[in-house]
All heavy atoms as an XYZ file, in Angstrom:
807
protein
N       0.829     -1.195      0.000
C       0.001     -0.015      0.000
C       0.887      1.265     -0.003
O       0.613      2.187     -0.737
C      -0.908     -0.024      1.220
C      -1.926      1.065      1.267
S      -3.341      0.764      0.275
C      -3.896     -0.777      0.965
N       1.917      1.249      0.845
C       2.765      2.422      0.937
C       3.494      2.725     -0.350
O       3.605      3.912     -0.756
N       3.978      1.691     -1.045
C       4.693      1.944     -2.301
C       3.747      2.435     -3.391
O       4.136      3.271     -4.201
C       5.442      0.689     -2.751
O       4.523     -0.370     -2.984
N       2.510      1.936     -3.412
C       1.532      2.425     -4.360
C       1.224      3.883     -4.117
O       1.065      4.667     -5.073
C       0.248      1.575     -4.304
N       1.156      4.265     -2.860
C       0.907      5.685     -2.533
C       2.067      6.572     -2.942
O       1.846      7.664     -3.491
C       0.614      5.821     -1.027
C       0.280      7.249     -0.551
C      -0.969      7.766     -1.211
C       0.144      7.238      0.977
N       3.257      6.106     -2.713
C       4.457      6.895     -3.118
C       4.485      7.068     -4.633
O       4.739      8.159     -5.146
C       5.758      6.245     -2.608
C       6.975      6.890     -3.245
C       5.815      6.318     -1.093
N       4.234      5.967     -5.374
C       4.188      6.070     -6.848
C       3.126      7.063     -7.295
O       3.365      7.902     -8.184
C       3.936      4.700     -7.479
C       5.109      3.772     -7.437
C       4.886      2.539     -8.289
N       3.696      1.775     -7.887
C       3.686      0.792     -6.992
N       4.824      0.461     -6.368
N       2.591      0.134     -6.710
N       1.936      6.998     -6.659
C       0.867      7.940     -7.009
C       1.303      9.369     -6.757
O       1.062     10.267     -7.589
C      -0.392      7.592     -6.222
C      -1.390      8.731     -6.203
C      -2.109      9.049     -7.361
C      -1.569      9.534     -5.094
C      -2.996     10.115     -7.366
C      -2.429     10.585     -5.100
C      -3.125     10.865     -6.234
O      -4.021     11.922     -6.256
N       1.918      9.625     -5.597
C       2.290     10.981     -5.262
C       3.330     11.520     -6.253
O       3.231     12.688     -6.687
C       2.865     11.041     -3.824
C       1.814     10.727     -2.796
C       2.342     10.855     -1.404
N       2.458     12.320     -1.142
C       3.054     12.802     -0.092
N       3.598     12.016      0.783
N       3.122     14.093      0.079
N       4.312     10.717     -6.605
C       5.332     11.144     -7.553
C       4.719     11.480     -8.917
O       4.986     12.524     -9.500
C       6.441     10.082     -7.708
C       7.342     10.358     -8.882
C       7.230      9.968     -6.409
N       3.839     10.607     -9.392
C       3.219     10.832    -10.691
C       2.220     12.001    -10.653
O       2.075     12.702    -11.662
C       2.537      9.569    -11.190
C       3.364      8.722    -12.143
C       3.705      9.446    -13.418
C       4.605      8.203    -11.513
N       1.544     12.204     -9.523
C       0.639     13.361     -9.422
C       1.419     14.677     -9.545
O       1.007     15.584    -10.264
C      -0.136     13.323     -8.121
N       2.580     14.728     -8.872
C       3.388     15.934     -8.968
C       3.998     16.097    -10.364
O       4.004     17.192    -10.942
C       4.508     15.944     -7.925
C       4.052     16.501     -6.607
C       3.602     15.678     -5.593
C       4.064     17.879     -6.382
C       3.167     16.195     -4.382
C       3.621     18.401     -5.184
C       3.188     17.562     -4.178
O       2.763     18.078     -2.993
N       4.469     15.007    -10.943
C       5.049     15.099    -12.293
C       4.011     15.533    -13.296
O       4.263     16.384    -14.158
C       5.647     13.747    -12.692
N       2.801     14.951    -13.187
C       1.725     15.321    -14.103
C       1.352     16.793    -13.931
O       1.173     17.530    -14.897
C       0.481     14.435    -13.861
O       0.842     13.091    -14.091
C      -0.657     14.825    -14.770
N       1.254     17.238    -12.686
C       0.935     18.641    -12.436
C       1.974     19.587    -12.982
O       1.657     20.612    -13.578
N       3.256     19.234    -12.786
C       4.345     20.098    -13.307
C       4.329     20.151    -14.832
O       4.446     21.240    -15.423
C       5.675     19.625    -12.787
C       5.951     19.868    -11.331
C       7.252     19.167    -10.895
C       6.022     21.338    -11.022
N       4.188     19.008    -15.472
C       4.174     18.985    -16.930
C       2.924     19.713    -17.491
O       2.987     20.313    -18.567
C       4.300     17.595    -17.499
C       5.723     17.172    -17.536
C       6.349     16.291    -16.712
C       6.733     17.681    -18.417
N       7.705     16.215    -17.024
C       7.955     17.055    -18.067
C       6.733     18.583    -19.439
C       9.130     17.307    -18.728
C       7.913     18.853    -20.108
C       9.105     18.222    -19.756
N       1.822     19.625    -16.775
C       0.627     20.342    -17.207
C       0.829     21.849    -17.110
O       0.399     22.625    -17.965
C      -0.608     19.922    -16.394
C      -1.910     20.575    -16.772
C      -2.226     20.311    -18.249
C      -3.022     20.090    -15.887
N       1.546     22.293    -16.076
C       1.852     23.725    -15.967
C       2.784     24.165    -17.081
O       2.603     25.257    -17.645
C       2.463     24.028    -14.596
C       1.520     23.895    -13.418
C       2.261     24.134    -12.103
C       0.356     24.872    -13.548
N       3.766     23.330    -17.429
C       4.666     23.667    -18.515
C       3.881     23.726    -19.823
O       4.067     24.642    -20.637
C       5.796     22.640    -18.605
C       6.630     22.811    -19.872
C       6.695     22.720    -17.380
N       2.991     22.756    -20.048
C       2.162     22.741    -21.256
C       1.263     23.984    -21.296
O       1.102     24.591    -22.358
C       1.342     21.475    -21.316
C       0.383     21.321    -22.470
C       1.168     21.263    -23.805
C      -0.442     20.073    -22.336
N       0.701     24.361    -20.169
C      -0.165     25.535    -20.143
C       0.641     26.803    -20.461
O       0.188     27.638    -21.228
C      -0.815     25.671    -18.743
O      -1.564     24.494    -18.449
C      -1.717     26.878    -18.665
N       1.839     26.901    -19.895
C       2.687     28.056    -20.213
C       3.024     28.088    -21.691
O       3.055     29.159    -22.328
C       3.961     27.992    -19.362
N       3.271     26.903    -22.277
C       3.572     26.858    -23.716
C       2.355     27.354    -24.545
O       2.521     28.107    -25.493
C       3.931     25.440    -24.137
C       4.187     25.344    -25.623
C       4.132     23.918    -26.156
O       3.594     23.041    -25.486
O       4.596     23.719    -27.277
N       1.171     26.893    -24.155
C      -0.052     27.289    -24.895
C      -0.288     28.810    -24.760
O      -0.680     29.458    -25.734
C      -1.259     26.526    -24.379
C      -1.223     25.047    -24.686
S      -1.306     24.755    -26.454
C      -0.098     23.466    -26.620
N      -0.069     29.340    -23.584
C      -0.243     30.785    -23.371
C       0.770     31.547    -24.233
O       0.426     32.524    -24.924
C      -0.119     31.137    -21.888
C       0.031     32.639    -21.687
C      -1.306     30.600    -21.102
N       2.025     31.105    -24.213
C       3.040     31.792    -24.996
C       2.725     31.715    -26.481
O       2.891     32.696    -27.210
C       4.395     31.139    -24.720
N       2.252     30.565    -26.925
C       1.993     30.372    -28.362
C       0.732     31.106    -28.826
O       0.792     31.822    -29.828
C       1.858     28.862    -28.636
C       1.660     28.528    -30.105
C       1.653     27.027    -30.309
C       1.519     26.659    -31.754
N       1.595     25.220    -31.923
N      -0.359     30.925    -28.121
C      -1.628     31.446    -28.622
C      -2.004     32.836    -28.115
O      -2.805     33.507    -28.754
C      -2.756     30.467    -28.300
C      -2.572     29.144    -29.046
C      -2.257     27.992    -28.354
C      -2.690     29.087    -30.435
C      -2.083     26.789    -29.029
C      -2.497     27.907    -31.106
C      -2.198     26.767    -30.420
O      -1.998     25.587    -31.080
N      -1.456     33.266    -27.031
C      -1.789     34.594    -26.533
C      -0.677     35.586    -26.880
O      -0.961     36.696    -27.324
C      -2.052     34.560    -24.998
C      -3.313     33.734    -24.735
C      -2.159     35.970    -24.435
C      -3.671     33.584    -23.300
N       0.582     35.188    -26.677
C       1.695     36.090    -26.955
C       2.316     35.928    -28.322
O       3.195     36.661    -28.702
C       2.767     35.967    -25.865
C       2.263     36.351    -24.517
C       2.135     35.424    -23.510
C       1.869     37.676    -24.245
C       1.667     35.777    -22.250
C       1.407     38.048    -23.000
C       1.310     37.107    -21.985
N       1.884     34.899    -29.067
C       2.347     34.703    -30.430
C       3.786     34.240    -30.575
O       4.409     34.457    -31.621
N       4.337     33.600    -29.569
C       5.688     33.089    -29.646
C       5.715     31.914    -30.628
O       4.867     31.011    -30.533
C       6.216     32.625    -28.257
C       7.595     32.057    -28.345
C       6.161     33.810    -27.291
N       6.635     31.922    -31.547
C       6.640     30.932    -32.628
C       7.489     29.700    -32.374
O       7.054     28.584    -32.565
C       7.120     31.604    -33.926
C       6.138     32.631    -34.476
C       4.821     32.024    -34.892
O       4.825     30.893    -35.411
O       3.799     32.699    -34.702
N       8.726     29.868    -31.993
C       9.685     28.753    -31.945
C       9.667     28.064    -30.585
O      10.653     28.050    -29.834
C      11.088     29.261    -32.253
C      11.199     29.740    -33.666
O      10.497     29.215    -34.516
O      11.977     30.684    -33.909
N       8.555     27.410    -30.267
C       8.450     26.669    -29.013
C       8.662     25.176    -29.289
O       8.342     24.684    -30.372
C       7.070     26.887    -28.392
C       6.804     28.304    -27.924
C       5.337     28.485    -27.572
C       7.650     28.603    -26.698
N       9.169     24.465    -28.306
C       9.378     23.020    -28.515
C       8.063     22.301    -28.690
O       7.073     22.593    -27.986
C      10.098     22.588    -27.250
C       9.932     23.671    -26.267
C       9.651     24.912    -27.009
N       8.028     21.347    -29.569
C       6.772     20.597    -29.821
C       6.684     19.350    -28.954
O       5.620     18.737    -28.917
C       6.722     20.189    -31.303
O       7.873     19.410    -31.612
C       6.654     21.416    -32.200
N       7.719     18.999    -28.247
C       7.741     17.773    -27.466
C       7.105     17.906    -26.113
O       6.863     16.911    -25.439
C       9.157     17.246    -27.332
C      10.139     18.261    -26.832
C      10.937     19.054    -27.595
C      10.428     18.601    -25.480
N      11.707     19.871    -26.800
C      11.387     19.611    -25.502
C       9.919     18.196    -24.266
C      11.886     20.209    -24.336
C      10.418     18.774    -23.094
C      11.382     19.774    -23.152
N       6.771     19.118    -25.670
C       6.205     19.309    -24.326
C       4.859     18.609    -24.213
O       4.593     17.914    -23.231
C       6.074     20.804    -23.991
C       7.486     21.409    -23.838
C       5.258     21.024    -22.720
C       7.522     22.897    -23.659
N       4.014     18.727    -25.213
C       2.701     18.086    -25.172
C       2.846     16.573    -25.174
O       2.082     15.859    -24.504
C       1.856     18.525    -26.350
N       3.819     16.078    -25.907
C       4.045     14.602    -25.958
C       4.487     14.097    -24.602
O       3.979     13.075    -24.102
C       5.071     14.261    -27.056
C       5.427     12.790    -27.022
C       4.568     14.668    -28.426
N       5.427     14.806    -23.972
C       5.906     14.367    -22.646
C       4.765     14.413    -21.640
O       4.559     13.458    -20.888
C       7.089     15.240    -22.179
C       7.423     14.927    -20.732
C       8.289     15.025    -23.083
N       3.992     15.485    -21.654
C       2.849     15.551    -20.728
C       1.865     14.410    -20.990
O       1.360     13.800    -20.022
C       2.096     16.880    -20.814
C       0.802     16.851    -20.084
N       0.731     16.764    -18.728
C      -0.471     16.845    -20.534
C      -0.551     16.724    -18.358
N      -1.299     16.766    -19.450
N       1.616     14.100    -22.223
C       0.699     13.007    -22.541
C       1.180     11.663    -22.004
O       0.385     10.907    -21.431
N       2.444     11.394    -22.136
C       2.972     10.118    -21.624
C       2.988     10.097    -20.095
O       2.691      9.074    -19.489
C       4.361      9.837    -22.194
C       4.266      9.277    -23.561
C       4.533      9.912    -24.739
C       3.861      7.942    -23.928
N       4.320      9.060    -25.799
C       3.915      7.841    -25.310
C       3.451      6.860    -23.183
C       3.573      6.695    -25.986
C       3.104      5.682    -23.849
C       3.165      5.614    -25.248
N       3.381     11.201    -19.499
C       3.367     11.269    -18.030
C       1.939     11.108    -17.507
O       1.702     10.391    -16.526
C       4.013     12.606    -17.547
C       3.817     12.772    -16.050
C       5.498     12.609    -17.879
N       0.984     11.740    -18.176
C      -0.418     11.621    -17.763
C      -0.888     10.182    -17.929
O      -1.645      9.668    -17.076
C      -1.297     12.583    -18.547
C      -2.761     12.501    -18.123
C      -3.147     12.941    -16.857
C      -3.734     12.006    -18.981
C      -4.468     12.858    -16.472
C      -5.050     11.933    -18.610
C      -5.405     12.355    -17.343
O      -6.728     12.276    -16.943
N      -0.477      9.494    -18.980
C      -0.857      8.110    -19.185
C      -0.339      7.225    -18.032
O      -1.075      6.386    -17.502
C      -0.333      7.596    -20.537
C      -0.620      6.149    -20.791
C      -1.916      5.718    -21.035
C       0.393      5.202    -20.751
C      -2.197      4.376    -21.263
C       0.129      3.884    -20.970
C      -1.164      3.452    -21.231
N       0.908      7.418    -17.672
C       1.476      6.640    -16.545
C       0.737      7.007    -15.258
O       0.472      6.150    -14.403
C       2.987      6.869    -16.437
C       3.568      6.162    -15.231
C       3.684      6.396    -17.718
N       0.403      8.291    -15.080
C      -0.390      8.737    -13.909
C      -1.709      7.996    -13.859
O      -2.131      7.560    -12.768
C      -0.601     10.242    -14.003
C      -1.628     10.814    -13.039
C      -1.316     11.013    -11.706
C      -2.910     11.139    -13.486
C      -2.276     11.545    -10.824
C      -3.856     11.665    -12.634
C      -3.521     11.871    -11.306
O      -4.450     12.389    -10.440
N      -2.371      7.839    -14.980
C      -3.626      7.095    -15.008
C      -3.440      5.665    -14.529
O      -4.247      5.170    -13.709
C      -4.211      7.087    -16.425
C      -4.674      8.419    -16.985
C      -5.154      8.245    -18.424
C      -5.790      9.015    -16.139
N      -2.420      4.999    -15.008
C      -2.174      3.628    -14.616
C      -1.847      3.497    -13.124
O      -2.366      2.619    -12.429
C      -1.019      3.037    -15.447
C      -1.268      2.899    -16.951
C      -0.007      2.401    -17.658
C      -2.441      1.992    -17.231
N      -0.992      4.389    -12.643
C      -0.585      4.333    -11.225
C      -1.755      4.676    -10.328
O      -1.946      4.087     -9.268
C       0.605      5.304    -10.997
C       1.826      4.846    -11.790
C       0.895      5.470     -9.527
C       2.360      3.487    -11.392
N      -2.579      5.656    -10.733
C      -3.740      6.039     -9.942
C      -4.748      4.873     -9.881
O      -5.339      4.617     -8.840
C      -4.379      7.311    -10.497
O      -3.396      8.356    -10.485
C      -5.575      7.746     -9.664
N      -4.958      4.213    -11.026
C      -5.860      3.053    -11.024
C      -5.353      1.963    -10.133
O      -6.122      1.310     -9.439
C      -6.058      2.546    -12.453
C      -6.977      3.381    -13.346
C      -6.932      2.847    -14.768
C      -8.391      3.353    -12.795
N      -4.048      1.740    -10.120
C      -3.456      0.751     -9.231
C      -3.759      1.065     -7.774
O      -4.192      0.212     -7.015
C      -1.948      0.672     -9.476
C      -1.239     -0.289     -8.506
O      -1.674     -1.461     -8.436
O      -0.292      0.141     -7.861
N      -3.533      2.323     -7.386
C      -3.819      2.746     -5.996
C      -5.317      2.634     -5.701
O      -5.704      2.144     -4.644
C      -3.346      4.157     -5.756
C      -3.586      4.707     -4.342
C      -2.823      3.892     -3.301
C      -3.198      6.179     -4.287
N      -6.136      3.066     -6.646
C      -7.607      3.039     -6.428
C      -8.106      1.613     -6.183
O      -8.966      1.385     -5.327
C      -8.320      3.659     -7.633
N      -7.571      0.646     -6.906
C      -7.965     -0.735     -6.715
C      -7.485     -1.226     -5.328
O      -8.242     -1.904     -4.624
C      -7.407     -1.621     -7.847
C      -7.532     -3.093     -7.523
C      -8.108     -1.303     -9.144
N      -6.277     -0.879     -4.963
C      -5.721     -1.360     -3.677
C      -6.467     -0.784     -2.493
O      -6.649     -1.459     -1.488
C      -4.226     -1.047     -3.609
C      -3.414     -1.902     -4.518
C      -1.955     -1.598     -4.447
C      -1.232     -2.538     -5.391
N       0.194     -2.281     -5.445
N      -6.867      0.496     -2.574
C      -7.587      1.101     -1.436
C      -9.092      1.064     -1.600
O      -9.809      1.554     -0.728
C      -7.090      2.559     -1.201
C      -5.618      2.581     -0.860
C      -7.412      3.449     -2.337
N      -9.541      0.491     -2.704
C     -10.978      0.306     -2.982
C     -11.780      1.599     -2.955
O     -12.786      1.733     -2.308
C     -11.573     -0.688     -2.001
C     -10.942     -2.061     -2.122
C     -11.508     -3.004     -1.110
N     -10.757     -4.255     -1.131
C     -11.243     -5.389     -1.584
N     -12.450     -5.461     -2.013
N     -10.490     -6.477     -1.582
N     -11.264      2.578     -3.755
C     -11.973      3.818     -3.888
C     -13.262      3.563     -4.682
O     -13.247      2.758     -5.635
C     -11.147      4.860     -4.650
C     -10.103      5.520     -3.846
C     -10.024      5.611     -2.481
C      -8.957      6.224     -4.356
N      -8.882      6.318     -2.121
C      -8.243      6.689     -3.236
C      -8.506      6.479     -5.615
C      -7.065      7.440     -3.394
C      -7.332      7.212     -5.754
C      -6.628      7.693     -4.650
N     -14.324      4.301     -4.381
C     -15.520      4.205     -5.256
C     -15.196      4.799     -6.631
O     -14.240      5.560     -6.801
C     -16.577      5.034     -4.523
C     -15.888      5.708     -3.395
C     -14.522      5.165     -3.244
N     -16.039      4.485     -7.597
C     -15.814      4.909     -8.964
C     -15.734      6.442     -9.081
O     -14.850      6.966     -9.764
C     -16.902      4.365     -9.911
C     -16.799      4.939    -11.311
C     -16.863      2.855     -9.937
N     -16.600      7.130     -8.390
C     -16.588      8.595     -8.483
C     -15.287      9.210     -7.978
O     -14.740     10.126     -8.615
N     -14.769      8.708     -6.873
C     -13.507      9.215     -6.339
C     -12.364      8.889     -7.288
O     -11.471      9.711     -7.508
C     -13.242      8.604     -4.971
C     -11.969      9.137     -4.344
C     -11.753      8.630     -2.947
N     -12.863      9.083     -2.107
C     -13.230      8.486     -0.976
N     -12.627      7.410     -0.564
N     -14.230      8.974     -0.285
N     -12.412      7.695     -7.875
C     -11.357      7.270     -8.801
C     -11.365      8.179    -10.059
O     -10.322      8.698    -10.453
C     -11.549      5.818     -9.220
O     -11.493      5.002     -8.017
C     -10.470      5.376    -10.182
N     -12.532      8.380    -10.621
C     -12.640      9.215    -11.846
C     -12.225     10.639    -11.525
O     -11.507     11.282    -12.316
C     -14.058      9.141    -12.437
C     -14.248     10.163    -13.534
C     -14.330      7.750    -12.963
N     -12.638     11.176    -10.403
C     -12.263     12.530    -10.021
C     -10.750     12.679     -9.874
O     -10.176     13.673    -10.286
N     -10.127     11.654     -9.282
C      -8.689     11.686     -9.104
C      -7.986     11.581    -10.454
O      -6.994     12.229    -10.700
C      -8.232     10.555     -8.175
O      -8.966     10.654     -6.945
C      -6.756     10.626     -7.892
N      -8.525     10.752    -11.338
C      -7.933     10.624    -12.690
C      -8.028     11.923    -13.442
O      -7.082     12.319    -14.147
C      -8.625      9.502    -13.449
C      -8.413      8.083    -12.929
C      -9.334      7.110    -13.684
C      -6.975      7.653    -13.057
N      -9.134     12.608    -13.329
C      -9.346     13.871    -14.079
C      -8.550     15.033    -13.478
O      -8.380     16.073    -14.132
C     -10.828     14.216    -14.118
C     -11.670     13.298    -15.004
C     -13.142     13.681    -14.889
C     -11.192     13.341    -16.449
N      -8.079     14.888    -12.231
C      -7.323     15.980    -11.613
C      -6.062     16.330    -12.400
O      -5.571     17.452    -12.281
C      -6.954     15.588    -10.179
N      -5.553     15.381    -13.178
C      -4.354     15.658    -13.995
C      -4.624     16.442    -15.255
O      -3.717     16.668    -16.033
N      -5.855     16.893    -15.441
C      -6.197     17.665    -16.649
C      -6.443     19.141    -16.369
O      -6.633     19.912    -17.309
C      -7.441     17.075    -17.322
O      -8.569     17.219    -16.429
C      -7.250     15.635    -17.686
N      -6.445     19.541    -15.104
C      -6.729     20.938    -14.737
C      -5.509     21.480    -13.984
O      -5.114     20.878    -12.965
C      -7.996     21.047    -13.868
C      -9.180     20.496    -14.666
C      -8.247     22.492    -13.431
C     -10.443     20.341    -13.836
N      -4.915     22.568    -14.470
C      -3.716     23.072    -13.821
C      -3.922     23.316    -12.317
O      -4.959     23.815    -11.900
C      -3.449     24.398    -14.545
C      -4.060     24.198    -15.888
C      -5.267     23.355    -15.654
N      -2.966     22.934    -11.531
C      -2.883     23.038    -10.080
C      -3.795     22.037     -9.343
O      -3.567     21.790     -8.153
C      -3.184     24.462     -9.587
C      -2.168     25.475    -10.018
C      -2.492     26.382    -11.017
C      -0.901     25.502     -9.471
C      -1.564     27.326    -11.440
C       0.028     26.442     -9.892
C      -0.311     27.363    -10.876
N      -4.782     21.487     -9.986
C      -5.712     20.608     -9.292
C      -5.048     19.287     -8.866
O      -5.400     18.725     -7.806
C      -6.935     20.327    -10.126
C      -8.076     19.602     -9.415
C      -8.574     20.384     -8.205
C      -9.235     19.325    -10.378
N      -4.108     18.790     -9.632
C      -3.461     17.520     -9.258
C      -2.710     17.659     -7.934
O      -2.662     16.714     -7.154
C      -2.504     17.044    -10.358
O      -1.413     17.920    -10.496
N      -2.188     18.839     -7.644
C      -1.497     19.058     -6.365
C      -2.482     19.016     -5.189
O      -2.203     18.430     -4.161
C      -0.743     20.397     -6.382
C       0.243     20.523     -7.490
C       0.077     21.486     -8.462
C       1.357     19.685     -7.551
C       0.977     21.618     -9.510
C       2.273     19.809     -8.587
C       2.085     20.785     -9.559
N      -3.619     19.651     -5.395
C      -4.629     19.689     -4.315
C      -5.223     18.292     -4.080
O      -5.312     17.856     -2.939
C      -5.761     20.679     -4.693
C      -6.876     20.666     -3.692
C      -5.193     22.095     -4.830
N      -5.618     17.631     -5.162
C      -6.212     16.324     -5.025
C      -5.205     15.315     -4.480
O      -5.566     14.442     -3.676
C      -6.809     15.849     -6.373
C      -7.281     14.396     -6.314
C      -7.980     16.750     -6.775
N      -3.963     15.430     -4.877
C      -2.922     14.529     -4.355
C      -2.853     14.686     -2.807
O      -2.761     13.708     -2.095
C      -1.562     14.868     -4.984
C      -0.425     14.017     -4.447
C       0.227     14.531     -3.175
O       0.234     15.751     -2.981
O       0.660     13.705     -2.370
N      -2.904     15.908     -2.318
C      -2.856     16.126     -0.892
C      -4.065     15.490     -0.204
O      -3.933     14.805      0.815
C      -2.803     17.624     -0.596
C      -2.796     17.941      0.855
N      -1.724     17.721      1.673
C      -3.780     18.439      1.652
C      -2.033     18.088      2.901
N      -3.259     18.543      2.911
N      -5.275     15.704     -0.756
C      -6.477     15.130     -0.170
C      -6.423     13.608     -0.133
O      -6.726     12.994      0.869
C      -7.710     15.551     -0.935
C      -8.058     17.005     -0.846
C      -7.639     17.930      0.065
C      -8.932     17.696     -1.743
N      -8.187     19.151     -0.207
C      -8.994     19.048     -1.304
C      -9.672     17.339     -2.860
C      -9.788     20.004     -1.945
C     -10.442     18.288     -3.510
C     -10.480     19.617     -3.048
N      -6.059     13.008     -1.278
C      -6.030     11.560     -1.369
C      -4.946     10.946     -0.466
O      -5.180      9.908      0.145
C      -5.834     11.085     -2.808
C      -6.924     11.505     -3.743
C      -8.268     10.934     -3.353
N      -9.289     11.368     -4.280
C     -10.294     12.168     -3.932
N     -10.447     12.579     -2.703
N     -11.175     12.547     -4.835
N      -3.804     11.603     -0.405
C      -2.732     11.107      0.469
C      -3.176     11.134      1.921
O      -2.966     10.159      2.666
C      -1.456     11.946      0.276
O      -1.032     11.807     -1.086
C      -0.358     11.480      1.198
N      -3.779     12.223      2.359
C      -4.265     12.310      3.738
C      -5.305     11.241      4.029
O      -5.291     10.622      5.080
C      -4.831     13.707      4.010
C      -3.805     14.832      3.953
C      -2.627     14.587      4.861
O      -2.789     14.204      6.009
N      -1.415     14.786      4.331
N      -6.192     11.022      3.053
C      -7.237     10.019      3.243
C      -6.663      8.623      3.342
O      -7.043      7.839      4.225
C      -8.252     10.118      2.079
C      -9.391      9.161      2.171
C      -9.310      8.049      1.122
O      -8.823      8.281      0.026
N      -9.798      6.881      1.478
N      -5.716      8.263      2.478
C      -5.133      6.937      2.504
C      -4.323      6.768      3.786
O      -4.410      5.709      4.416
C      -4.260      6.725      1.244
C      -3.444      5.429      1.349
C      -5.143      6.631      0.006
N      -3.546      7.757      4.158
C      -2.761      7.649      5.404
C      -3.697      7.482      6.617
O      -3.398      6.678      7.504
C      -1.886      8.888      5.581
C      -0.694      8.914      4.682
C       0.171     10.151      4.966
C       1.427     10.115      4.128
N       2.262     11.308      4.402
N      -4.789      8.210      6.647
C      -5.716      8.116      7.755
C      -6.411      6.743      7.798
O      -6.502      6.134      8.835
C      -6.748      9.244      7.635
C      -7.762      9.299      8.774
C      -8.789     10.410      8.597
N      -9.531     10.251      7.351
C      -9.449     11.057      6.283
N      -8.640     12.102      6.322
N     -10.157     10.862      5.209
N      -6.869      6.299      6.613
C      -7.625      5.047      6.573
C      -6.788      3.797      6.723
O      -7.278      2.778      7.244
C      -8.415      4.970      5.242
C      -9.516      6.014      5.160
O      -9.811      6.684      6.188
O     -10.070      6.152      4.048
N      -5.525      3.841      6.285
C      -4.718      2.634      6.255
C      -3.472      2.721      7.157
O      -2.646      1.792      7.183
C      -4.306      2.263      4.824
C      -5.519      1.964      3.971
C      -6.120      2.911      3.185
C      -6.040      0.668      4.001
C      -7.226      2.603      2.411
C      -7.153      0.355      3.232
C      -7.743      1.346      2.458
N      -3.265      3.845      7.812
C      -2.110      3.993      8.703
C      -0.780      3.872      8.010
O       0.196      3.362      8.565
N      -0.703      4.375      6.792
C       0.527      4.315      6.038
C       1.399      5.491      6.374
O       0.978      6.558      6.609
C       0.233      4.331      4.499
C       1.509      4.327      3.719
C      -0.632      3.162      4.152
């Protein structure tokens, strides 16, 4: 249980950071008109988010989260800053419920 929680926390932070980088890239490109931006940022975020989905599902199965909580946690990686908040909530809940 503890290792699944650690993996989830690492991926939640990584997903949140890459989403912020992606958001900054989109703002620079579409609002400020910056042209020569790297194209690989979206790809990296996509792969990190995919691994986040797998790791979150692993934790959700182990702690037996209801479907709504699982889906909400999965979607937290799509809204800037939300993955950090949800990661804190879920970590506190798992630590409280399972004494990890």
